[in-house]
N, C-alpha and C positions, 0 to 999 in steps of 0.2 A: 501418509506413510512416508518413508524416506525416499522412495522412488518418485512419488508424486511431487514432493518438495524439490527434488533434483530436476524434474521435468519443468516445474514452474520457474526455478532459478534460471534454467537455460532460456526459457521464453522471456524472462524478465531482463536478462542481460542485454538483449537487443532493444529494449524500450528506452525512450527518452523520458526524463522526469516531467511529469505533467503538473506538479505542484511543488511549491517551495514553502518551507516553514521558516519564518524569520524571527525578528526580535520580539514579537508578541507571543511566540510559542503557539501552542494549540489553543484555539478559541472555538466557540460554538459555530462560528461561520466556517472555520476550517473543517470541523467535523461534518457539517452539512455538505460542503463542497466535495470532500473525500467520499462521503456516502454516495453522492450523485455520480462521481467518477467511477466508483466501483460498480455501480448499477449499470453504467454504460459500457465498461470495459472488462470488468472482473479482475484484471491484474494491472496494478499501477505501480509506478516508481515515483518516490517522493524524495526531494533533496532537502536536507536539514542544513540551513545556512550556519555559518560560524557565529552569527549574532544571536542565535536561538539560545534561550536560557537552559534548555534541556539537551542532553546528548541524544544521538540518533536511537540508541537502544531504548531509552526512556520514552521517546516519542512513539516508537513502535509499540511498546507495551501499553501505553495509555490509549493509543489509537485503536489497537485491537480490542481492548476492553470496552471502549465507548461505542465503536462502530460495529463491532461483532465480526471483524474480519480475521483472517489467519495470517500470521507472519510467515514470510517466505525467506527473506534474507535481509540482513543488516550488514553493510560493509562501509566503513568510514562514515560518510555523511549521507549515504543512500539507503533508503528503506524501500523494500518491495513487499506489498501486501496483496492478498487474494481474498475475494468473496464471490460466491456463486450469485449470478444475477437472477432476479425473479421475473425478468421480461419474458413474454411469450414470443416464440418465433425467433429467439436470439440464438446465434451460433455459439454455444458454450465451449469453453476450453475443455478439451478431452483430457481427463486425468487417467493415467495408466493404472 
């Protein structure tokens, strides 16, 4: 919902980027790494470098389709995505 997305945006603003997408764009290795990061953190921020052949919005769309995550926010070269972790005993992000 809109309230949930706003809550996740608020949490995402305080995050540092945990991954960068560069001149090679999105590769299978980057999909695997992002899946692992989402499993460990649920909410991540990704920086799309100027050398990337795709724009941040395109990266977000492809990423969400391939990994199965939800887009939270795309501003400039920053992308924030969310996916519920399947880990047991993990403190999940509380959605309103």
